[in-house]
C-alpha angles and dihedrals in degrees: 000000000000127000112230095175093105098045118092116249125209109258114247109233114223115224112258115257111249113249112271120230123237099215116121123209119196122198109193113193138179114254091193089058091046094235096148093109092051091049092048090050091052090049092049092050092051094046092048093049100041099032106174096001090085121063095202145354111201129194111213120189117226141160141226097061096301120165109162132158119200132177128206110191093169100287096081129278119315121197110237098172138004117183094211096046098037097040112246133346126329121260105239096230090054092047091049091052091051092050092044093052089056103040109019113017089167093059116106113217094203114208091012090062093043092051091050091050091050094049092046091053094044093082095049121091117248113261118246106222 
């Protein structure tokens, strides 16, 4: 058996970390309404979809029925969803498209984009060719 402890080994190069985005998403939720789990689910969906393209997703406790999602991509916060103004909670595919359009317009959302294209075309009459 040979002893290789003294012989130099080629250094394994670690893969470079992908660049991390700087955009910040804030999900403000009502603690009185117990919407923490909904807010955490929204955060998880965005982090899973956008991985390193977002710099942060923050959960901010609030009161009085608030459920608001804002995005700051460097130009100041932009309101993406407000439960009171928009009537209810956001559909995740719609929210993902809004975030994508601001931080990663080149990112394909897969089945989310295909479903949106199908529903957009559902109201149009079939073409007679």
